[in-house]
N, C-alpha and C positions, 0 to 999 in steps of 0.2 A: 624405453622412450615411447611417448604417447603420440599417435598419429591422429591429427584432427581432420575431420571431414566436413565441418560446418564452420560458419563465420564466427570468429572470436568476438566476445562482447566488447573488448577494447577497441575493435574496429567498427563497432556499430555506431550509428548516429541517432539522435533523438528524432522520432517521427513527428510529423506535423501535429501540433497540439490543437485541441478544440479551444482551450483557453477560456478566460472569463467571458469574452464577448460571445462565444458560442454557447456557453452555459446559460447566458441570459437570453439567448435567442431561441424561442420555442418553435417547434415544427408547425407547419401549416398543412391544411388538407388541399385537395385538388382545386378547390374554389379560392384558395389563398386566404381563408378566414384567419383572423387574429386569435390568439389564445383567449380562452374563456376566463371570466373572473373567478376568484376563489369560490369553492363549492358553497360556503356559507356566508358569502359577502353580504347578502341582504340582511342577514341576521346580526351582523357585526359591522357597522359602518366604519369602525376604526381600522379594519383590516386593509392592508395595502392591496391594490388591484394588480400588482405586478409591474407597475410603471416605475417604481423606485424603492429604495430600501426602507424596510419597516424598522423604526427606532423605538417603538414602545412609548411609554410615557416618561421615561427618564432621559436625561441628557446623555449623549453618546460618549462624552468624556467626563472624567472627574469623579464618577461614582465608584464605589468600592465593589469588589466581587460580591455576589449575593451569598447570603448565608444558606445552609442546607434547607432551612424552612422556606426562604425566598426561592431557592432553586425548585423546590417541590411546587410552590405556587406558580412558578413560571410556566409549568406545563398546562396552566389554565384548566379547562374542563377536560383535558386529555387524561382521564384516569388510567388509561392503559399504558401511558408513558411515564415512567418514573424519571423525573428530571435529574440529570447527572451533576456531580460536583467535579468539574474538570477545568481548573483555572487557566491553564495554558490554551486550551481550545476556546474558552470564552474570550481570552485576550486576543487570539487571532481574529475572531469574528468582529470584536470591537474595533481593533485597529484597522482591519481591512475594509470593513463595511460601515464603520462609524455608527454602530448600534450600541444600545445600552447593555449592561451586564445581564439584566433580566431578559432582554430580547435574545441575547446570545445563548443564554441557558435554555430558553424556550426552543430555539432552533436545534440544539443538541438533543433535547428530549424527543423532538420529532424525528431526528436522525435515528435515535435508538430503536424506534418502533417501525421505521420505514421498510426494513428488509422483510419482516414478518408480514407487513401489509402487502408488499409486492407479491409475496408468495401466495397469499390468499386471493388477491385479485387475479393472478395468473391462473390459479386453479378454477376460479368461479367464472371467469370470462376469457377462456382460451382463444376464442375467435375474434375478440375485440381489443383486449388489453395490449397496449403498445409499449409499456416500459415506464420507468420512474426515475426521477433524479431530483436533487435539491437545488433550487435556483437561488443561490445565496445573493447574487447580484440583483435579483428581481424581488427582493423582499423576504428571502428565507422561506419561500413557499415550496411545499412538496408538490412537484409537478408530475402529474399522471397523464400518460398518453393513451388514447383509445381511438379506434376507428369509428366507434359510435359512443359518444360521451354520455348519452342520456341514461342508459342502464347503470353505468358506473356511478354517475352522479346520484342516482336514486339509492344505490347501495351504500353510498357514503353519507347520505342525508343525516344519519344518526351518529356518524363518527364523531368522537369527542374533539378531534382536531380539524373538523370540516372547514372552519374558517381559515385554516392555514394550508389548505389544499387547492391547487389549481388544475383544472382539466384542460388538455389541449388535444385537438383532433389531429390524427395522423392517417396516412394512407394504408399502412400495412401493420397488422398485429405482430407482437413480439414472437409468437409461436411460428409465424411464417418466416420472419427474419432468421430465427434460430435454425429452422429447417433448411432454409436456403443456404445459410452458412455451412451447415453440415454437408449439403450436396456439393457446394463449391470446394470444400476441403477434400472431399472424396475424389472429385473429378481432377483435382490438381495435386493429389498425393500429399496433402497437407493435413493439419490438425485443426479442427474447429476450436475456437477459443484462444488459440495461440498464433496460427497462421492466417486464419479467417475469423474476423471478430465482428460482433454486432455493435454498432454505434447507436445507442438508444435515443439520445437527444436529436440526432439527425435522421433517425428512422431509415438507416441504411446498413449495408454490409460492406466491410472493407477487407480486401485481400492484401495481405502484407507480403511484399516481394523483397528479394535480396537475400533470403536465407534458404528455407526448404523449397519455396516457390520462386523460380527465376522470373525476373521482370520481362524477359524475352521468351517465356514459355509459349510455344505456339498454340497451346490450348486455352490460354488465358482470355483472349478476346471473345471467343465463342462461349466460354463458361460464364463470363460476365453478362453477355447478351442474353443468355438463356436462364439467368438466375431467377427471373420472375419477380424480383424486387429491385429497388435502387441499390446498385452495387458498383464499386469502383476499386481500382488497384492503387496501392500507395506503398512507396518504399518504406521499409521498416525504419530506416535511418537515412539522414541526409548529410552526413559528414561533419556535423557540428558538435557531437557529444564527446565527452571525455570519460574515461573510466575513473571511478572513485577509489580505485584500489591503492592502498598504501597502509598507513599506520594508525592504530588507536592509541589510547593513553594508559591509564593505570586504574586498577581496582582489584587487588589481589586476594580479597577475602571471599570465602564461601558465603552463599552458594553461587555457582556460575549463573550469570544472568545475561540477557541480551543487552547490547550497547556498551561493551567494554573492549579493550584493545587486544588484538592478536598480532604478533610479529611473525613474519614468514621469511626466513633466509632464502635467498635466490641462488640459482646455479652460479652466477657470476660473482658471488661473494657479497653482494649488497643485501640489504634487508628491507623488505617491504612489509605490508600488513593490511589488515582489514578490521572490521568490527564484528563482534559476535551478534547474531540475529536472534535466534530463539533456541530454547532447549528442545531437543527431539528425543523421543523414547521409542525403543523397539521391543521386539519379542524378548521375554525374560526380564523386562524392566531395565534393559541396557540403555545407558544414556549416551547421547551424541550432542555435538555442537553444530549449529547451522550457520554458515556464512556464505559469501559469494564464491562462485566457482572460479572466477578469473583470478582469485587470490592464490590458487594453487595449480591452475591449469593454464598453460600459455607458454610463450617462447622462452621465458627464463625460469620455467618450472617443469623441467623434464624428469627430475628425480621425484621420489616420494617425499612430499613436504612434511616437515614437522612445524608445529606452531607453538609460540611462546607468548607469555604475558610479560611485558617489559624486558625485552631481549638484552638491553644494555644494563640490566640490573633492576631487580633481583633475579631475572631470568627464570620465570616459573613455567614449567612445562604444562601444555594444555592438550592438544589433539594431534592426530596424524592423519594424513590423507589416506582414505581407504581405497585400496586397489583390488581387494578380493573380499567382497565384490566391489566394483567401481561405484563410488557414491559421489562423484563430482563431474560436472560438465561446465563448459564455457561457451554456450551457444544460446543467447537470449531467445525466449524467456527461461530456458533451462540454464540459468546462471547460479549454480549452487554447489556447495561442498558440505556434505553431512559427515562430520568427522568423529570417529570414536576417540576416546581419551587414550593417551599413551599409557604404558604400564605404570600403575600406581598413582597416576595423576588424579584419578577420580577421588582419591582420599582427600586431596587438597580442595577440590571444588564442590564436593557433594555436601548435602546436609549431614550433620552428625546423626548417629543412630539413637535418636531420642524421640519419645512420643511428641505429638503436637502437629500444628499446621506447618506444612512444608510446600508452599506454593512456588510454582515456576514464575520467574520475575523478569521484568525489563528495567534496566537502570534508567532513571529519569534525572538528568542533571540540568540544573538551572544555568542559563547563560544570559549575558546582558541583553541580547537581542530577543529574548523571550521574557519581557519585563514583568509579566504577571506571575511568573514562576517565582515563588518566594521561598520554597523549601524543597531541596532535592530529596528524592524518595524513590522507592521501588514501586512499579506498577505490577500488580498481580495479573498474570495471563490466564484468562478464563476459557479460551477457545479460539477458534479462527473463523474468519468470514471468507467463504469461497469467493474466488475471483469473480464469478458470475453474479454474486450478490452485492458486491461493492458498487456504490452509486456515485456518479458525478455530483459534486457539491458537498460530499461528506467532509467533515473536519477531522483530520488525523494528525498524529504526532510521530516524529522520527528521532532516534538517538544515533549520534555518530561520534567517532573519536579521532577524527583527523586533527593533526596538530603539527605546526612548525615551531621547533623550540627556539627560545631566545638564546642569544650568545652565551655560551658557557653551560647551558642545560644539557643534561645527559638523556636525551630522548632521540629516537630515530625520527628523522624528518619525513613526514608523510607526504609532503608537497602541498599541504593545505594552504600555505601562504601566511605570512606574518599577520597576526591580528585575528585570525580565525580561532575560536575557542570550541573545544569539543563539548557536546551536550545535546539537549533536547529542544527541538523547534517544532512548531505546529503550523499546519497549513491546510490546503484544500485539495481534494481529488479533482483534477481538471479533465481527465480523459482516460479511456481504456482502449485507445486506438492503436497501440503498439504490441498488443499481446501481453502487456504488463499494466501497471497502475501508474499513470502520470500524476504527479502532485506538484503543487506550488510550495515547495519547502527548500530552503537553502541547504546545500551539502558540498563537501569538498573531498579531494583525494584523502583517503584514510577512513572515510565513512562507509566504504563498500561493505555490503553484507549486513549493515546495521538495520535494526527493526523498524518497520512501519506498523503502527498500532492505533487503536482508539483509546484515548485517555479515559473516557467516561466509563467504559465497561471492560477494558482490558482485552480486546479481541486482536489477535494477530492478523496482519493483512499481507505483508510482503517484506523482502529484504532489498536493500539498495543495490542496483546494478550499474546504472550509468545516468548521464544527464547533461545539462548545459555546462559549459566551461565556466570556471570562476576561480578566483584566488583571493585569500585574505578575508576581511570582514564581509558579511552578507549585506550587499547594497542594492541588489536587484529584486524588487518585490515580486516580480513575475518569473523568477528563475524556476525552471521546470526540471525535475529529476524523475527517474523511472525506477519502479520497484518490481522485482519478480515475485509473483504471487506465491505465498506459502502453499496454498492448496494445489497449484500447478506443480510445484516442486515435489510435494509428497506423492501426488498421483504418478508423476514421472518416475521417481526413485522406486516406488513400490512396483510399478509395471516392469521396470528394467531388472528388478531382482525377483520377479515372479511372486511377489508378496511374501517372500520367505522371512523378511525381517520385520514385517508389520509396523512400518515406521509411521508414527503419528506425532502431532504437536504435543509437547508435554505441558500439562497444567499443574503438575507437582514435580518437585525435585530440582536438580538431579539427586539420585539416591546412590547409596554405596553398593553398586552392582558392577562388577568388572566385565567389560566386553572380552571376547576371545582375543588372544594375542594376534597382532597383525604385523 
């Protein structure tokens, strides 16, 4: 029997979200100056000044998605950014912000190069660079914060995307915020990045209470006062979130991919389930399946859990909860289960032993409320984005398998509610203020553990942990759900096992290599 010492994810609540309004609100300096115009606005009078959405030259509705040639042209003179072909992400931007397909593609091309640009600016201007985010509500401009905008502006004067970049003054550089977060975490026995986080759009540090750091910790007040930067405490959750743990649907053919159903029998004889997130590979090319920890760790999961695909038939074996070593936790943001395959199951789920390309995949299923998705397909996973590099305003996609069967159907009811269909939906990163990745994407019970990824370049970001309550069809355009970062999960699991398993995100496979019997 497992003894828990930290708060279960099912009991967590969604933290206060920045939301679209905060994304559109740029920080100000001590003098209260308004955000500056785009870097190259004088060179391109057609560029939005941040006061409203940029729609390009096409109508925001009625046009068809751009061709690959048009997609490349949408990058404008941004030769460093290869415009992506990502129809569902384009559709999200068009529907949410009423922009043209060409403008939406331009924004995604800018997103693709933003992480590398942020890294370069942080290296070049460590004493002034204040952070970066995409302001989708303010015209799709890449917003760059700095304590002194002049040298950054000069450095970007020749940038091919300069007309799509806006500089805003802030009080504190990102390096100081990051250092302050580390000091606060140390002083309060927490972890920087999970218990103490940097909120770049607000130029502040947030201490998340209610888990490792207690809200009534007597050290908290003095620690915040001595932070040297704007810092505040915030409850990690406020009692309104619900777990997405329950049941995925069906997809029993190899290879194993993210976004398909896992059924998990519980101690009390009922069956719950989750969604597969990503393929994980360890030392010796051993394959694992990643899903949410609360699927196998909790009040009704005191035994070693086995997982199945379509438990009510054909009942295909998948993975088993690892106890030696322990590879599952249920304490957000450490809400993960890295499961080895049960004996001989890898033969069912691995690629055959034949030459050729064998990429790791995420299942991409079209659903009616993702109208621009016209063909279900697999997305090749090419790597991961560290939690620290994910930016507010990014457009991302998520796949889930929650489902409530119709009368007479033989499926385990995940509790998703009648009318909700499993599949892929795309939305926007709204915040990183909970130690995870907050997004504006609909999800339901049964989607837990499902993958969050970038459609345009196949980068893994997180797995679904918890979020706003909801049942049935997606009707709330501002629904917020929270994903545990894959980078945080892998760092944690490798630290707990002393690096002995060398767990990494798989970009190939799974392959036919059996794990040790567990």
